[in-house]
C-alpha positions as CSV (number, residue, x, y, z in Angstrom):
1,M,31.9,-12.4,-3.1
2,T,28.5,-14.0,-3.3
3,Q,26.9,-10.9,-1.8
4,Q,28.6,-8.7,-4.3
5,R,27.6,-11.0,-7.1
6,N,24.0,-10.9,-5.9
7,A,24.2,-7.1,-5.7
8,L,25.4,-7.0,-9.4
9,V,22.6,-9.3,-10.4
10,V,20.1,-7.0,-8.7
11,L,21.6,-4.0,-10.4
12,A,21.3,-5.7,-13.8
13,L,17.7,-6.6,-13.1
14,A,17.0,-3.1,-11.9
15,A,18.5,-1.6,-15.0
16,V,16.5,-3.9,-17.3
17,T,13.3,-3.2,-15.4
18,G,13.9,0.5,-15.4
19,A,14.7,0.4,-19.1
20,S,11.6,-1.5,-20.0
21,L,9.3,0.6,-17.9
22,S,10.9,3.8,-19.1
23,T,10.6,2.6,-22.7
24,A,7.0,1.7,-22.3
25,A,6.2,5.0,-20.7
26,M,8.2,6.9,-23.3
27,A,6.4,5.0,-26.1
28,D,3.1,5.9,-24.5
29,R,4.1,9.6,-24.2
30,M,5.2,9.6,-27.9
31,G,1.8,8.4,-29.0
32,E,-1.2,10.6,-29.7
33,G,-0.6,13.8,-27.8
34,P,-3.2,16.0,-26.2
35,M,-5.7,17.8,-28.4
36,G,-5.0,15.3,-31.2
37,M,-1.7,16.8,-32.0
38,G,-0.3,13.5,-33.4
39,P,2.7,11.3,-32.8
40,G,5.1,12.8,-30.4
41,M,3.4,16.2,-30.4
42,G,2.0,16.4,-26.9
43,F,3.1,19.6,-25.1
44,G,5.6,17.6,-23.1
45,A,7.3,16.4,-26.3
46,M,7.3,19.8,-28.1
47,D,10.6,21.0,-29.4
48,F,9.6,24.6,-29.4
49,A,12.8,25.9,-31.1
50,A,12.4,23.4,-34.0
51,M,8.7,24.3,-34.5
52,D,9.2,28.1,-34.4
53,A,10.2,28.3,-38.0
54,D,10.3,32.1,-38.2
55,K,12.1,32.4,-34.8
56,D,9.7,35.0,-33.5
57,G,9.3,33.4,-30.2
58,K,5.8,32.1,-31.0
59,V,4.5,28.9,-32.5
60,T,1.4,29.2,-34.7
61,Q,-0.9,26.4,-35.7
62,A,0.6,26.7,-39.2
63,E,4.1,26.1,-37.8
64,I,2.9,23.1,-35.8
65,D,1.2,21.7,-38.9
66,A,4.3,22.2,-41.0
67,F,6.5,20.6,-38.3
68,R,4.1,17.6,-38.1
69,A,4.1,17.2,-41.9
70,A,7.9,17.3,-41.9
71,E,8.0,14.6,-39.2
72,V,5.7,12.4,-41.3
73,T,7.8,13.0,-44.4
74,A,11.0,12.1,-42.5
75,A,9.6,8.9,-41.1
76,D,7.9,7.8,-44.3
77,A,10.6,5.4,-45.5
78,D,8.7,4.2,-48.6
79,K,7.6,7.7,-49.5
80,D,3.9,6.7,-49.9
81,G,2.6,9.6,-47.9
82,K,1.5,7.3,-45.0
83,L,3.2,5.9,-41.9
84,S,2.9,2.2,-41.5
85,A,3.2,0.5,-38.1
86,A,6.9,-0.4,-39.0
87,E,7.6,3.3,-39.9
88,L,6.0,4.5,-36.7
89,S,8.0,2.0,-34.7
90,A,11.2,3.1,-36.3
91,M,10.4,6.7,-35.6
92,H,9.7,6.0,-31.9
93,L,12.9,3.8,-31.6
94,K,15.0,6.6,-33.1
95,R,13.6,9.1,-30.5
96,M,14.1,6.6,-27.7
97,Q,17.7,5.9,-28.9
98,V,18.5,9.6,-28.7
99,R,17.2,9.8,-25.2
100,A,19.0,6.6,-24.1
101,D,22.3,8.0,-25.6
102,E,21.8,11.2,-23.6
103,M,21.1,9.3,-20.4
104,A,24.1,7.1,-20.8
105,A,26.4,10.1,-21.5
106,R,25.1,11.8,-18.3
107,M,25.7,8.6,-16.3
108,V,29.3,8.3,-17.5
109,E,29.9,12.0,-16.9
110,R,28.6,11.8,-13.4
111,H,30.1,8.5,-12.3
112,D,33.3,7.9,-14.3
113,A,35.7,8.3,-11.4
114,D,38.8,7.2,-13.4
115,G,38.0,9.3,-16.4
116,D,38.3,6.5,-18.9
117,G,34.9,7.1,-20.5
118,A,33.3,3.9,-19.2
119,L,31.7,2.7,-16.0
120,T,32.9,-0.3,-14.0
121,A,30.6,-2.1,-11.5
122,A,32.5,-0.4,-8.7
123,E,31.8,3.1,-10.3
124,L,28.1,2.2,-10.7
125,A,27.9,1.0,-7.1
126,T,29.0,4.5,-5.9
127,R,25.6,5.8,-6.9
128,P,23.3,6.1,-3.9
129,A,20.4,4.3,-5.7
130,P,21.7,0.7,-5.8
131,D,21.9,0.4,-2.0
132,R,18.6,2.3,-1.5
133,M,17.0,0.1,-4.2
134,F,18.1,-3.1,-2.5
135,G,17.0,-1.9,0.9
136,M,13.6,-0.8,-0.4
137,A,13.0,-4.1,-2.2
138,D,14.1,-6.2,0.7
139,A,10.7,-6.1,2.4
140,D,11.5,-8.6,5.1
141,G,15.0,-7.1,5.8
142,D,16.8,-10.4,5.6
143,G,19.6,-9.1,3.3
144,A,18.4,-11.1,0.3
145,L,15.7,-10.5,-2.4
146,T,13.1,-13.1,-3.4
147,E,11.4,-13.0,-6.7
148,A,8.3,-11.9,-4.9
149,E,10.1,-8.9,-3.4
150,I,11.4,-7.9,-6.8
151,E,8.0,-8.2,-8.3
152,A,6.5,-6.1,-5.5
153,A,9.2,-3.5,-6.0
154,R,8.4,-3.4,-9.7
155,A,4.7,-3.0,-9.0
156,E,5.4,-0.2,-6.6
157,M,7.5,1.6,-9.1
158,A,4.9,1.2,-11.8
159,E,2.3,2.5,-9.4
160,M,4.3,5.6,-8.6
161,R,4.9,6.2,-12.3
162,E,1.1,6.0,-13.0
163,G,0.5,8.4,-10.1
164,R,2.7,11.0,-11.8
165,G,1.0,10.7,-15.2
166,H,3.2,8.5,-17.5
167,G,6.2,8.7,-15.2
168,G,6.3,12.4,-14.6
169,K,9.6,14.3,-14.4
170,G,12.2,11.8,-13.3
171,G,9.6,9.1,-12.5
172,H,12.1,6.3,-12.2
173,R,14.8,8.2,-10.4
174,W,13.6,7.3,-6.9
175,F,14.5,3.7,-7.6
176,F,17.4,3.8,-10.0
177,G,19.2,7.1,-9.4
178,D,19.9,8.3,-12.9
């Protein structure tokens, strides 16, 4: 029972670590995009269909400018024509919440063995990543994780994310599985 409890603690720690690193990377990606395109407008964050106002299969600079202006207007809670730090934060949190909701729905869809719309610890443990994560973090192979081993695993994960340029596609999946 203690080993199972330790595994659940490690899973919880891994989830929190992954969420915090994913959130930091996502917040960074949602910042100033390439070529000064503004908040959330890097090519990786482009919603082509939303920007292609005339639906001709092309996005012009005018369409990008209009889309950016609409984003600012939508995020401008006090309607003063400017985005404060609080308004920018709210805009980023809204985007991250959408992504988190999509990720959670995919996890439930993939791992909900009993079809009840929720995941138990047992259903989460069926994913290949928890065992792989524990084994990768257990540097000395003694079947237990020290705080130093967990910190080293976090550092390795962050290093891999940086090597892919802000996490790259699926940057955390090697460690957490979903």
